[in-house]
N, C-alpha and C positions, 0 to 999 in steps of 0.2 A: 516436315511440320505437316500438324493434322489439318486436314481439310475440316472445313468448317460446315453443318450441316443443319439445315434449316429443319424444326421437324413440326407438321402442323396435326400430330395426334394427342392433344392434349386430350383427357377422356374424364377430370376431373379437379373440379376447384374447393375446395376444404380450406376455410378461413386464408391462412396464407401460404398454405400448401397447393401445390400444382401437379397431379399426377399424369406425366408422358409416358406413352408407350413406341414400342417399334423404334428405341433405339438402340446405337451401336457404337461400343469401345467408350462408354459414359463411365467416367468415375470420380469416386467419391468428394467431395469438397469442392466440383467444377464448379468454376464460373457460366452461366448459364444470362445470356441476353432476351428478353422478351420483347418482340417487336407488335405493338398496339394495332388496329383497325386503322387509327389515324396517323400512325408513322412514330408515334413518343414508343419510349422502350423505358425497360425499366431490368434492372438488376434482381440476380437469385444465386443462390447455390444448391448443388446437389447434396441433400442430406442421406439418400439411400437409393442403393440400388440393385436388384433382383431383376435377375435375366435379361429382358428387356424392356424392363421400366423404372423409370427414375423417379424420386421425389424430391421435385424441388419447393425449395423456401424462398420466396419471394420478397425482396431487405424490402420494397416500396408500399408492399401488401398488393391484395387482388380485387382491393373496388375497382372496377371497371373492366376487367379480362373479361375475354368473350371466348370460352371454349369453341367454337368454329374460325374467329377470326383470327387469333392469337398463334403468333409461330413463337418457337421458343428454339433459341442459336446458341449450341454447346461450346462454348471458348476453348477447349482444350488446356486449360488450366486454374490452379488457384488462384484466391484473393492476393494480387501480389501489390508490394510496396514501393515507392519510387525513394530510391536513398540516393544521399550525397552530403558534404560538410552544409550547404544551405541551408538544411531540415532547422539546425538551431533558429531560436526566434521567432518560428512558427506557429498558427497555430491550425488543426488540421480537426474535421470531421473523425468518427471510428473508423473509419476506411482509409484514411489518409490523403483525403482530397482538401485543398486547402478552401479554409472558411476562414481567413483573415483580410481577402480580398489583395492577398498579394498573389504573385505570379504563379502557374504551375512548378512544379521542381522535375531541374532537367537534373534524370538519375545520369549516375557513375552506377549505380549497379540497382539492377530489379529483385527483391527475395519474397519467395511465400514468406505469408503470415504465420503458417502454422510449422514453426520450425520444431525442433527437438528438445526436448531438457537435455541437460546436460548429462555427458556421461561420468556415474559417479568414478572412475577409476581414473578420467581427465579431472576433475576438480582439486583442487589448491585448496587449501586449509585457509577459512575468516582468522586474520588475526591482527588487524590493521585499525584503528581506532578512527569513526569520524564523529566528528565535533556538529551536533544540532542546535547549539546555542538553550539546548532546553535542558534543566536541570534535572528535572526526574529525569533524562534519557541520560545523558553525559555522565550524571553524580552515579544514577542508581540500577538505571538498565540499559544498560552502556550498547550500543549500535557499533557492530564491526561489519567491516567492508568485504562485501559478497554475502552478507548475510540477509535472512528473510525473515522481519520484526514486526508482525502486523498490528494493527489500533482496531482495538474492539471497544464499541463505543455506540451509542443509544440514540433513538431520535431525537431531536432536538438536543445535541451535545452540542459541543462547538470544535467536532472531529475536520470541519473544513478549516476553522482557520488556522488548528494546531498543524493542519497536509501543509498550508501554504507558508508555513512559519518555517516548517523542516525545508520546503524546497526551496526558500529563500538564503539562508544561513547555511545549510549542510553542507561542509568541505574534509577533506581530509589533511586531520592535522599536519601541521608539518613539512606538508610533500605541495610541490611546485608542478605535480600534474594536474593536468585538465580535469575538470568536474564537469560533470551536465547531468539535468534533472531531464528524466521523460517523465511527465504526468495524463494518466488516463482518467478520465473520469466516465463512468456508465450510468448513463438514467438520471442526469442530475439537472433542475429545472435551470431555466434559460438565467433566475437570478443568480443563483450560486453559477453557474458558466461565467458571468461578466464578473463575479466576485473575484473569481480566479485568473481570468483573464487580465482585469484591469489592476491587482494586488501585484501582479508580476511586471505587467508595464510599468507602474508607478516606483516599483521599488530597484528597475533594472535586472530583475532576475530573468527577464524574458531573453537577455541576449544568450544565456546559455541552458536555456529550455527549450523543449518538444512539447508542444500541449496536442493530444489527443479529445476531443470532447464530443461526447455521444449525449444529450437531452433525450429527456424524460420522451419526448413525441416524436424519437426518431426511431427507425424502424427494429426490432427485437434483433432479427441477423447480426444488424451493425454495432447492436451493445456485446451481443458473445463475439465478434469480431477483435470489440475493441483492443480489450487486453492484450493480445497476441499481437495488436499492429503495433503497440506501445514494445514490448517485448522485441520483436523485429528492428526498431529502431534502435532500443537500448542494447542491442545485440551488435550491431554497424557500429555503433560511437564508441563501444565498449572493447569489442575483439576484432575490428577492422581498421579504425583508429588508435584507440589504444587510451580511449579515455574511463577514468573513474565516473560509473555511471550510478545515479540512484532513481528509483523506479516506485514511485507512487500511484496507487492503484484506489479510486475512490469511485462507487462505493461496491466492494464486492458484493453484497445483498444484493443489489440491482442485476448485475450479472446471472445471479444464480437463480432469478427469480425468472427472467429470460430463459434458461435453461428449463427452466420449469416448465413454460406457459411451450416451449418447443417439444418437449417431452410431451405433454396432455395431445398438444394438436398433432404427434404422432401417435397416439393413444399406447403409447407406451408402458409397462406397469411399473405403478409408482412404489416411490421407497419410500424413507422414513418423511412422513409430514407430506407427501406428495410429489416431492424434488425426486428427481433418475435415479435409479439405482446405483449410477456410475458416474454421481458426483464425485465423489472422492478421486477419481481418476483422473476426472476432466479437470478439476483442481490444480492436481499435482500437475499435469503437463502445461499449468500455468507459473507455479509456483519452482517449479525447479528449474526453467529456464534460466533462475536467477543466480550468482554464485562468481568465481573465480575458476581459472582453467589452466592449469600448468603450463609456461612458457609465455603466458599471454598476460601480457602487460597490464589490460585492461577491466573492469570487474564488472559486476549489475548488483548493486543493493537494492534491497524491494521490500516496501513498505507497502501491503496492501491495508486498508480500512472499509469497516464492514461495521453496519449497522446491527446491532442482537432486537431478532424480533422480542420485543415485549423484555427488553434487557437481560435476555436468557441468554447465560454463555453454555450450557450445552444444549443448544438447538443445534440442528445438522451444519448449520456454514459456521459460526464459530468454534464447534466441536470437529470437525475433520478440518479446518486450517491449521488449528491447534496441533495436529498430529503432523500435519507437513513442514509446516514451521520452526523456527526453533526461541520460541517463546511467543508473549504476546502483552503488550501494553493495555491496561485496560480503567475507562474512562467511567468515574462514579456519578450517579446521577444527584445521590446525597451531597457528596463534595460540590458538585458544582451548584446546589442548592443554597448550600454556606456561602458561597460565592467566590469559590478557589476557581482559577483558570489560569492553567489547564488544568481538570479538577483528574488528573492522574492517581487512578487507586495502586500504589506502592505495593502494598502489602500483598494484592494479589496478580501484579505487574512480574514479570518475568522475564530476562534476556538471557537465556542455555550458553549463550558466546559470550556474556562480556569478560569472563577470566581472562579470556584470551585477548581481548583487546585493552585492557587496562594495566597499569603498573609502572616502573620506572624503563625511561625511553619509549612510550606510549602516550601516558597519561603524567603519574605522578607516582611515586614510589609505597604512600600511604594511600594510593587509593583504594586498597580494596579491602582495608579493616576499617577505615573510615567509611564507606559504605555499609559493614557488616553493624559498625556501632551505630549506624544514625539509624537503621532498620530495625535494630536492638530497641533503641532507645524510642521508639516511634511506636511500636508495638507495644510497648509496657504503657504506654500513655494514653493510646486508647482503649488499655485495660482499664487502666483509671479511668478513665473517660464513663465508664461502662458503668465501673462502682459507685462514682459518683452520683449516677440520674438514679442508683438505687439507694445509696447510704447518705446523699449529699456530702458536698464537697470538706464540709469541716469536718469528716469522718474521716478522711482520707490523712495518711501519714505525711511528713513536711517530704520526705523524698517524694512519696507519689504523687505530691500535689508541684513539685519543680517536674518529673515526668506529665503530668496533664500540661502544665504550659508550655513544655518544650513541643507535645503535638500540636500546641497553638500555632506557637512561631512557626513550627516545621511546615505545617499546612499555610501559614502566611506569608514566610517569606521564604521557603525554597520550593515547596510544589508550587506556588502561585507564580507567576510573573506575567510581565505586560505580553501583548501579542506582537509588540516591537522590540522585546529588549533579546537580544542578543547577547549571551553569558558564556564565556570563553570558560575551559576545562579549570583553570586556574581561580576564577571568579568562582566557580562551585561547589571546588572542596574547600577554599579557605570559607564559603558561609559555611560550608557544614560545621568547621571546628570553632566558627564565632557562638552558632548554635547550643553547639555541645558543652562551651563552656560553663554553663549553667550547673553545671554537676561538678563535684569534687573525683578529683583524679581517680583515688578508688573506684569508681563508678563504672568508668572506661575499659573492661576487662577486656574486650573483643581488638583493642590497640596496642599492640609492641608499645615496650618502655620506648624504645628508640623515636619514633614517630610522637610519642607522647613529649620527650624531651624539645624534639625539634618545634613541633606543631601548636601543640595543644598550651604546652606550657610561654611559650613563644605569645598565644593569643591573650592568651590571661594577664602577661605583662605589659600587652598594650591596652587591654581593659583599664586597668590600674592606672596607667598612663594617662589614661583619659579625662 
């Protein structure tokens, strides 16, 4: 075991960074405890080591640190998380310390939060449907167990409400396996934190959840550690306890801003828009810890949420996230202004693995055809709406007017749903057929005849009966 050595060789303090010289056997990411003159302590971690010099970032900031009278003790280990089955139902800070007035976790195991991404050779392909109860996800951009499906939002849009709804409602359809939610929040306000905690408690979702909360006034280094802390807990629940785990991370933009702040403090050469050049690699070390592993019962499905600065999806954060993950859900400000909630832009949203999670035995046999027809009809309806703006609605053909009305009904009834509305996949699929019933059968060219006979004609007959 490494002998703890106390160093009083601090030579400079710059912002949150402390430079300690004449150190021995110090490693990257090692924990450091600073002992102040009054006996109080602060924590930090090693950002860089060069010869006998170590650059340390202090979690709680460097205000009050005295170069001459402060000692640094290197702990010989990185940040570790105490893990046991009792972590479910608890609320922690970004480093895994309880903040719900509950007792400390008695660990069955302690793990370094800097885990490794899943080996591609060991990965199992995602192919099982996860029901979220939200039609725009389940019906059009299906979430598959082991997938990484981010939500791209904008400031002021209801991504927090959508995240809470997914966390509350998500489950593996037709499975009796235990389902758990790990929720990691980075740089959120106190009001947002209380919203999540109270919503989880009110609905009983906290019993199966683990919450890691990093607030806006918490240390920057804690913000960088929060997603890794959450994923370490998820890996324990999934691969040690065999549970199906959904990880929700919000807001990844705050995480990337923290990376930029640390990079600027270290005087690194900036990349795009001032973000560090290793932003892609860093995000990949977070996202690629999700997935399924061969011969392992559990899995980790991830929904990272990020707010696009100025609603710009070409910004480095959403741009790089899109390269690593398997699709994206995009929230639309124009739809939100129209009162559509959640304002999911289905034309720009995409789940690249949806075909693997739908169909007979997973959702329903008609799912793929129905999805394609709904998307085509909605797209044509939006085109008709653009023509109506230019020419006037009276100039549209009778068929184009039907498509225009369909797009309005689709936004009002299919995309929009209440915050507490938990729709099962049968309801979502039947709703799609109900909306398509405004068209003559000949217009539904993307659906096979056997499904038109079974579902479309049945819906038409029910309408006539009413």
